[in-house]
C-alpha positions as CSV (number, residue, x, y, z in Angstrom):
1,X,-7.3,8.3,24.8
2,X,-5.5,10.5,27.3
3,X,-7.5,13.6,26.6
4,X,-11.0,13.1,25.2
5,X,-11.1,16.8,24.1
6,X,-7.6,16.9,22.7
7,X,-8.7,17.1,19.1
8,X,-10.9,20.1,20.1
9,X,-8.4,22.0,22.2
10,X,-5.0,21.3,20.6
11,X,-4.1,22.5,17.1
12,X,-2.0,20.5,14.8
13,X,1.8,21.1,15.2
14,X,4.3,19.5,13.0
15,X,8.0,18.7,13.6
16,X,9.7,22.0,12.7
17,X,12.3,22.1,10.0
18,X,15.6,23.9,10.4
19,X,15.9,27.2,8.5
20,X,16.6,27.0,4.8
21,X,19.8,29.0,5.2
22,X,21.1,26.5,7.7
23,X,20.1,23.2,6.2
24,X,21.2,23.8,2.6
25,X,24.8,24.1,3.9
26,X,24.9,20.5,5.1
27,X,23.4,17.1,4.3
28,X,21.9,16.5,7.8
29,X,18.1,15.8,8.1
30,X,16.0,18.8,7.6
31,X,14.2,18.7,11.0
32,X,15.2,20.6,14.2
33,X,17.0,18.1,16.4
34,X,15.2,17.5,19.7
35,X,12.2,19.5,18.8
36,X,9.8,16.6,18.2
37,X,9.6,15.0,21.6
38,X,8.3,18.0,23.5
39,X,5.3,18.4,21.2
40,X,4.5,14.8,20.2
41,X,2.6,13.8,23.3
42,X,0.0,16.5,22.9
43,X,-0.2,15.7,19.2
44,X,-0.9,12.1,20.0
45,X,-3.7,13.3,22.3
46,X,-5.5,14.7,19.3
47,X,-6.3,11.1,18.2
48,X,-10.0,10.5,18.8
49,X,-9.8,6.7,19.3
50,X,-12.4,6.3,16.5
51,X,-14.9,3.5,16.6
52,X,-13.9,2.8,13.0
53,X,-10.3,4.1,12.6
54,X,-9.9,4.6,8.8
55,X,-6.2,5.2,9.3
56,X,-6.0,1.3,9.5
57,X,-7.6,1.1,6.0
58,X,-5.3,3.7,4.6
59,X,-2.1,2.1,6.0
60,X,-0.9,-1.0,4.0
61,X,0.7,-2.4,7.1
62,X,-2.5,-2.1,9.2
63,X,-0.5,-0.2,11.9
64,X,-2.3,0.0,15.2
65,X,-2.3,3.8,15.1
66,X,-4.9,4.7,17.8
67,X,-3.3,2.3,20.2
68,X,0.2,3.7,20.0
69,X,-1.1,7.2,19.9
70,X,-2.8,6.6,23.2
71,X,0.4,5.0,24.6
72,X,2.5,8.0,23.5
73,X,0.1,10.4,25.1
74,X,0.5,8.4,28.3
75,X,4.3,8.4,28.0
76,X,4.5,4.6,27.7
77,X,7.2,4.4,25.1
78,X,8.0,0.7,25.6
79,X,4.4,-0.4,25.0
80,X,4.1,2.1,22.1
81,X,7.3,0.5,20.5
82,X,5.9,-3.0,21.0
83,X,2.6,-2.0,19.2
84,X,4.4,-0.3,16.4
85,X,6.9,-3.1,15.8
86,X,4.1,-5.6,15.8
87,X,3.1,-4.5,12.4
88,X,6.1,-2.7,11.0
89,X,9.7,-4.0,10.9
90,X,11.2,-0.6,10.1
91,X,9.2,2.4,11.5
92,X,12.2,4.6,11.2
93,X,12.0,4.2,7.4
94,X,8.3,4.9,7.2
95,X,8.4,7.6,9.8
96,X,10.9,9.6,7.7
97,X,10.0,8.6,4.1
98,X,6.3,7.6,3.9
99,X,3.9,10.3,2.5
100,X,1.5,9.2,5.3
101,X,-1.7,8.1,3.5
102,X,-2.8,7.2,7.1
103,X,-3.2,10.9,7.8
104,X,-5.4,11.4,4.7
105,X,-7.6,8.6,6.2
106,X,-7.7,10.1,9.7
107,X,-11.3,10.7,10.7
108,X,-10.4,14.1,12.1
109,X,-9.2,15.1,8.6
110,X,-12.9,15.2,7.5
111,X,-13.1,18.8,8.7
112,X,-9.8,19.5,10.6
113,X,-6.1,19.0,10.2
114,X,-5.3,15.4,10.7
115,X,-3.4,13.9,13.6
116,X,0.4,14.0,13.0
117,X,0.6,10.2,12.7
118,X,3.9,10.2,10.8
119,X,5.6,12.4,13.5
120,X,4.3,10.2,16.3
121,X,5.7,7.2,14.5
122,X,9.1,8.8,14.0
123,X,9.2,9.7,17.7
124,X,8.4,6.1,18.8
125,X,11.0,4.7,16.4
126,X,13.7,7.1,17.8
127,X,12.7,6.4,21.4
128,X,12.7,2.7,20.9
129,X,16.4,2.8,19.8
130,X,17.4,5.3,22.5
131,X,15.8,3.4,25.3
132,X,17.0,0.0,24.1
133,X,13.6,-1.4,23.2
134,X,14.9,-2.9,19.9
135,X,17.3,-5.7,20.8
136,X,18.0,-8.5,18.2
137,X,15.4,-11.2,18.2
138,X,17.2,-14.4,16.9
139,X,15.0,-17.5,16.6
140,X,14.9,-20.0,19.4
141,X,15.7,-22.8,16.9
142,X,16.5,-23.2,13.3
143,X,14.2,-24.9,10.8
144,X,17.0,-26.3,8.6
145,X,15.5,-24.6,5.6
146,X,17.3,-22.0,3.6
147,X,16.1,-18.9,1.7
148,X,17.8,-16.5,-0.7
149,X,16.4,-13.0,-0.9
150,X,17.5,-11.1,-4.0
151,X,17.5,-7.4,-3.3
152,X,18.1,-5.4,-0.1
153,X,15.6,-2.6,-0.4
154,X,12.7,-2.3,2.1
155,X,10.8,-5.3,0.7
156,X,13.8,-7.6,0.7
157,X,14.9,-6.5,4.2
158,X,11.4,-7.0,5.6
159,X,11.1,-10.5,4.1
160,X,14.6,-11.4,5.3
161,X,14.0,-10.3,8.9
162,X,10.6,-12.1,9.1
163,X,12.0,-15.3,7.7
164,X,15.1,-15.2,9.9
165,X,13.0,-14.7,13.0
166,X,10.8,-17.7,11.8
167,X,14.0,-19.9,12.1
168,X,15.1,-20.1,8.4
169,X,18.6,-19.5,7.3
170,X,18.4,-16.4,5.1
171,X,21.0,-14.9,2.8
172,X,20.4,-11.5,1.1
173,X,22.0,-10.9,-2.2
174,X,22.7,-7.2,-3.2
175,X,24.4,-6.2,-6.5
176,X,25.6,-2.8,-5.0
177,X,28.6,-2.6,-2.7
178,X,26.4,-1.8,0.3
179,X,23.1,-3.1,1.6
180,X,20.0,-1.0,1.4
181,X,18.9,-0.7,-2.2
182,X,17.2,2.6,-2.8
183,X,17.2,3.3,0.9
184,X,21.0,3.5,0.6
185,X,21.6,5.0,-2.9
186,X,18.2,6.6,-3.9
187,X,17.2,8.4,-0.7
188,X,19.3,11.5,0.0
189,X,20.9,11.9,3.3
190,X,18.9,15.0,4.2
191,X,15.7,12.9,4.0
192,X,17.0,10.0,6.0
193,X,20.5,9.8,7.5
194,X,22.0,6.4,6.8
195,X,22.8,5.6,10.4
196,X,19.1,4.7,10.7
197,X,19.6,2.1,8.1
198,X,22.9,0.9,9.4
199,X,21.7,0.2,13.0
200,X,18.8,-1.8,11.7
201,X,21.2,-3.9,9.5
202,X,23.3,-4.6,12.5
203,X,20.2,-5.8,14.4
204,X,19.5,-8.1,11.4
205,X,23.1,-9.5,11.3
206,X,22.9,-10.2,15.1
207,X,19.6,-12.1,14.5
208,X,21.4,-14.3,11.9
209,X,20.6,-12.8,8.5
210,X,23.5,-13.0,6.1
211,X,24.3,-10.4,3.5
212,X,26.2,-10.9,0.2
213,X,27.0,-7.5,-1.4
214,X,28.5,-6.8,-4.9
215,X,26.8,-9.9,-6.1
216,X,24.4,-9.6,-9.1
217,X,22.3,-12.7,-9.4
218,X,22.2,-13.6,-13.0
219,X,25.7,-12.3,-13.7
220,X,28.0,-13.1,-10.7
221,X,26.0,-16.1,-9.7
222,X,23.6,-18.0,-11.9
223,X,19.9,-17.9,-11.1
224,X,19.6,-21.7,-11.5
225,X,22.5,-22.1,-9.1
226,X,20.7,-20.0,-6.6
227,X,17.6,-22.2,-6.9
228,X,19.7,-25.3,-6.4
229,X,21.5,-23.9,-3.4
230,X,18.4,-22.7,-1.5
231,X,15.0,-24.2,-0.6
232,X,13.2,-21.0,-1.7
233,X,14.1,-17.7,-3.5
234,X,12.4,-14.3,-2.9
235,X,12.9,-11.8,-5.7
236,X,12.7,-8.2,-4.3
237,X,14.9,-6.6,-6.9
238,X,12.8,-3.4,-7.2
239,X,11.7,-1.7,-10.4
240,X,15.0,-0.2,-11.6
241,X,14.2,-0.1,-15.3
242,X,13.8,3.7,-15.7
243,X,11.6,5.4,-18.2
244,X,13.1,7.3,-21.0
245,X,12.3,10.6,-22.8
246,X,12.5,10.0,-26.5
247,X,12.8,13.6,-27.8
248,X,15.3,15.2,-30.2
249,X,18.6,15.9,-28.5
250,X,18.4,13.2,-25.8
251,X,21.8,11.9,-26.8
252,X,23.6,15.1,-25.8
253,X,26.0,14.9,-22.9
254,X,24.8,16.3,-19.6
255,X,21.4,14.5,-19.7
256,X,21.2,11.8,-17.0
257,X,18.7,9.6,-15.3
258,X,17.9,10.5,-11.7
259,X,19.2,7.2,-10.5
260,X,22.5,7.9,-12.2
261,X,22.7,11.2,-10.3
262,X,21.4,10.5,-6.8
263,X,23.7,7.6,-5.9
264,X,26.8,9.7,-6.7
265,X,25.8,12.3,-4.1
266,X,25.1,9.5,-1.5
267,X,28.5,8.1,-2.2
268,X,30.0,11.5,-1.4
269,X,28.1,11.7,1.9
270,X,29.4,8.2,2.8
271,X,33.0,9.2,2.1
272,X,33.5,7.0,-1.0
273,X,34.5,9.9,-3.2
274,X,35.4,13.6,-2.6
275,X,32.9,15.0,-5.2
276,X,30.2,13.7,-7.5
277,X,31.2,13.3,-11.1
278,X,27.7,14.6,-11.9
279,X,27.7,17.5,-9.5
280,X,25.3,20.3,-10.1
281,X,27.8,22.9,-8.8
282,X,27.5,26.2,-10.8
283,X,25.2,24.5,-13.3
284,X,21.8,25.4,-14.5
285,X,19.8,22.4,-13.7
286,X,16.4,21.2,-15.1
287,X,14.7,18.2,-13.6
288,X,12.0,16.5,-15.7
289,X,9.4,14.8,-13.5
290,X,7.2,16.1,-10.7
291,X,7.4,13.3,-8.2
292,X,9.4,12.6,-5.1
293,X,12.4,11.5,-7.0
294,X,12.4,14.8,-8.8
295,X,12.2,16.6,-5.4
296,X,15.1,14.5,-4.2
297,X,17.2,15.7,-7.2
298,X,16.1,19.2,-6.4
299,X,17.3,19.2,-2.8
300,X,20.5,17.5,-3.9
301,X,21.2,20.1,-6.6
302,X,20.7,23.0,-4.2
303,X,23.2,21.5,-1.7
304,X,25.7,20.9,-4.5
305,X,25.6,24.6,-5.4
306,X,23.5,24.8,-8.6
307,X,23.4,28.1,-10.3
308,X,19.6,27.7,-11.0
309,X,17.2,24.8,-10.7
310,X,13.8,24.2,-12.3
311,X,11.5,21.1,-11.9
312,X,9.1,20.3,-14.7
313,X,5.8,18.6,-14.0
314,X,3.5,17.6,-16.9
315,X,0.5,17.7,-14.7
316,X,-1.4,20.9,-13.8
317,X,-0.8,22.5,-10.5
318,X,-3.0,20.7,-7.9
319,X,-5.5,22.6,-5.8
320,X,-4.6,23.5,-2.2
321,X,-7.6,21.6,-0.7
322,X,-9.0,18.2,-1.3
323,X,-11.4,18.0,-4.3
324,X,-14.2,15.8,-2.9
325,X,-15.4,15.1,-6.4
326,X,-12.1,13.6,-7.4
327,X,-10.4,12.5,-4.2
328,X,-13.1,12.1,-1.5
329,X,-12.1,11.3,2.1
330,X,-10.5,8.9,3.1
331,X,-8.5,8.6,-0.1
332,X,-5.0,10.1,-0.3
333,X,-5.6,13.3,-2.3
334,X,-3.5,14.9,-5.0
335,X,-3.1,18.4,-3.5
336,X,-0.5,21.1,-3.7
337,X,2.4,20.3,-1.4
338,X,5.6,22.3,-0.8
339,X,8.3,19.9,0.3
340,X,11.5,20.8,2.1
341,X,13.4,20.7,-1.2
342,X,10.9,23.0,-2.8
343,X,11.3,25.5,0.0
344,X,15.1,25.3,-0.4
345,X,15.0,25.9,-4.2
346,X,13.0,29.1,-4.1
347,X,16.0,31.4,-4.5
348,X,17.4,29.4,-7.4
349,X,14.1,28.8,-9.2
350,X,13.6,30.0,-12.8
351,X,9.9,29.4,-12.9
352,X,7.6,32.4,-13.2
353,X,6.2,31.7,-9.7
354,X,9.8,31.6,-8.3
355,X,8.8,33.4,-5.1
356,X,6.9,30.3,-4.2
357,X,8.1,27.3,-6.1
358,X,10.8,25.9,-8.4
359,X,8.2,23.9,-10.4
360,X,6.7,24.6,-13.8
361,X,3.4,22.8,-14.0
362,X,1.7,21.6,-17.3
363,X,5.1,21.6,-18.9
364,X,6.2,19.1,-21.6
365,X,9.7,18.9,-23.0
366,X,9.9,19.3,-26.8
367,X,13.6,18.9,-27.5
368,X,17.2,19.6,-26.2
369,X,19.8,21.7,-28.0
370,X,23.5,21.8,-27.3
371,X,26.8,23.4,-28.1
372,X,29.5,22.5,-30.6
373,X,31.0,20.0,-28.2
374,X,27.7,18.0,-28.0
375,X,26.8,19.1,-24.5
376,X,23.2,20.1,-23.6
377,X,22.7,23.9,-23.1
378,X,19.0,24.5,-23.6
379,X,15.7,22.7,-23.0
380,X,12.7,23.7,-25.1
381,X,9.3,23.2,-23.6
382,X,5.7,23.9,-24.2
383,X,2.7,24.3,-21.9
384,X,0.1,21.5,-22.3
385,X,-3.6,21.4,-21.7
386,X,-4.8,19.4,-18.7
387,X,-7.0,17.1,-20.8
388,X,-5.1,15.1,-23.4
389,X,-1.9,17.0,-22.7
390,X,-2.1,18.8,-26.1
391,X,0.4,21.6,-26.6
392,X,-1.0,25.1,-26.2
393,X,0.0,27.3,-29.2
394,X,2.3,30.2,-28.4
395,X,3.5,28.8,-25.1
396,X,6.9,27.5,-26.1
397,X,9.8,28.7,-24.1
398,X,13.5,27.9,-23.6
399,X,15.3,27.1,-20.3
400,X,19.0,27.3,-19.9
401,X,20.2,23.8,-19.0
402,X,23.7,22.5,-18.4
403,X,22.5,19.5,-16.4
404,X,19.2,17.7,-17.1
405,X,17.9,15.0,-14.8
406,X,15.2,12.6,-15.9
407,X,12.9,11.6,-13.0
408,X,10.1,9.9,-14.9
409,X,9.6,6.8,-12.8
410,X,10.3,3.2,-13.4
411,X,8.6,0.5,-15.6
412,X,9.7,-2.7,-14.0
413,X,12.7,-4.8,-12.9
414,X,16.0,-4.2,-14.6
415,X,16.8,-7.1,-16.9
416,X,20.4,-6.3,-17.6
417,X,21.7,-8.8,-15.1
418,X,19.9,-11.7,-16.8
419,X,17.9,-12.8,-13.8
420,X,14.5,-12.6,-15.3
421,X,15.6,-14.3,-18.5
422,X,17.6,-17.1,-16.9
423,X,14.6,-18.1,-14.7
424,X,12.2,-17.6,-17.7
425,X,9.9,-15.6,-15.4
426,X,6.5,-14.6,-16.7
427,X,5.8,-10.9,-16.7
428,X,2.4,-9.3,-16.7
429,X,1.1,-6.6,-19.1
430,X,2.8,-3.9,-17.0
431,X,6.2,-5.5,-17.4
432,X,6.6,-6.5,-13.8
433,X,7.0,-10.1,-12.5
434,X,3.7,-12.0,-12.6
435,X,2.7,-13.9,-9.5
436,X,-0.4,-15.6,-7.9
437,X,-2.2,-14.7,-4.7
438,X,0.5,-16.5,-2.7
439,X,3.3,-14.4,-4.2
440,X,4.5,-17.4,-6.2
441,X,5.9,-16.9,-9.7
442,X,5.6,-19.4,-12.5
443,X,8.9,-20.9,-11.4
444,X,8.5,-23.4,-8.5
445,X,10.0,-22.2,-5.2
446,X,10.5,-18.6,-6.5
447,X,8.5,-15.8,-5.1
448,X,8.3,-12.1,-6.0
449,X,7.6,-9.0,-3.8
450,X,7.9,-5.3,-3.8
451,X,8.2,-3.0,-6.7
452,X,9.5,-5.8,-8.9
453,X,6.0,-7.4,-8.9
454,X,3.7,-4.7,-7.7
455,X,5.2,-1.9,-9.7
456,X,6.7,1.4,-8.5
457,X,5.1,2.3,-5.2
458,X,5.7,3.5,-1.6
459,X,8.1,2.4,1.1
460,X,5.2,1.4,3.2
461,X,3.9,-0.9,0.5
462,X,7.3,-2.4,0.1
463,X,7.5,-3.3,3.8
464,X,4.0,-4.7,3.7
465,X,4.9,-6.8,0.6
466,X,8.1,-8.1,2.4
467,X,6.2,-9.2,5.4
468,X,3.5,-10.9,3.4
469,X,5.8,-12.8,1.1
470,X,7.7,-14.0,4.2
471,X,4.5,-15.6,5.4
472,X,3.9,-17.2,2.0
473,X,7.4,-18.6,1.9
474,X,7.2,-19.8,5.5
475,X,4.0,-21.6,4.7
476,X,5.6,-23.1,1.5
477,X,8.6,-24.4,3.5
478,X,6.7,-25.7,6.6
479,X,3.1,-26.2,5.6
480,X,1.8,-23.4,7.7
481,X,2.9,-20.0,9.0
482,X,2.3,-17.9,12.0
483,X,3.9,-14.8,10.4
484,X,1.5,-11.9,9.7
485,X,0.5,-11.1,6.1
486,X,-1.0,-7.6,5.9
487,X,-1.7,-7.7,2.1
488,X,-2.3,-10.0,-0.8
489,X,-0.8,-9.5,-4.3
490,X,-4.2,-8.5,-5.8
491,X,-4.4,-5.5,-3.5
492,X,-3.7,-2.4,-5.6
493,X,-1.3,0.3,-4.3
494,X,-2.5,3.7,-3.4
495,X,-1.8,6.4,-5.9
496,X,0.2,9.2,-4.3
């Protein structure tokens, strides 16, 4: 480490965000441009170069965090980039989107604020591109084997890049009109600008990966035809089967799934349409679901000019500090966090604690009521007890709601295209694609990775799954593989 006493003398300093008043007027990323690089070296110096770095255990990719922290502290950006890319194909995705379970596992976090690992990673990723350290890496020779990857989210892209670099001819099939999956149409621009995705896709194209957009496997091309055409198939279709809310009034107009709402805003940002048909402008918005997708809806609604916005979370408000009895170090704790979107929604919040948050905790939806035209106008809710989620008598209340967004998570792969049924894929008890320890499904030559098989999880897990399934497919095609495999299918995802 550059400074053996850095963790004692340097306080934690995070990448500052732009003021709320400035950032809600645009769709740019929330951070102050150029403000990270001057502080990140000292922050990297806070890393203690632990004898047993628990950040490795906390990161599904096994990132070499102490090594690249030290290299950043020494201003050796090329070597830092090499170390980071050795374990992570897309550090710009994780540097912006991952909730950083590595920081929860930081040894310094036992009794001090953790090292800003996520910020250091983001800085390395940016410097790698700016300094030209990420050229395309096409294979020296081709294997003569072909692989189809179905789905172009982080798992599919990671698998495709690894397999292409191993010498296989890879085609990625994406049912949307652009490549990227939820990175493209689920993540708002203010969380990650799409130029970060686009430049990585150009690198992959230069390496030889081929992309087939607007092609739904199972509908536009038969699943059996794909199996016949390719030597192996990787299913990385995500978990797009959204969860429903079966309460009275659900059929009213103005109630939409989050993944019906968010893609429309992204299409506006990409210039595909002038305004979203589901815009929150001048509407009273209620978001049901307390997770990251709900927060993405929150920030989007604020930028669209919502009249008011409230986010309902059925869970009680977490504590501000780690509860060692429930989430002991080095696990990733469920603590109270105020995201950028929650900061932005303060002035529009209708919750009692509107001075601090737009969320209502311990809140369960009872029913919706609407007007004579069949459009939702009110949401009726009740406070629930932490144990058993039983309604508390006398706590019913009504929220005005012209637009309701359901952000309740996902239960498994979307079966509407017919892919799962055409292949006769086995599913496990959770409704996701079943597989063995080698990522193989019950169909010979067909492998599954990412949310479609693991269940809804984090971007870092998706990339780790993509890298691992690539190693499994490479071994299936050639008899052995030198590709790294950071995880096995029986590893369980971290709950965040």
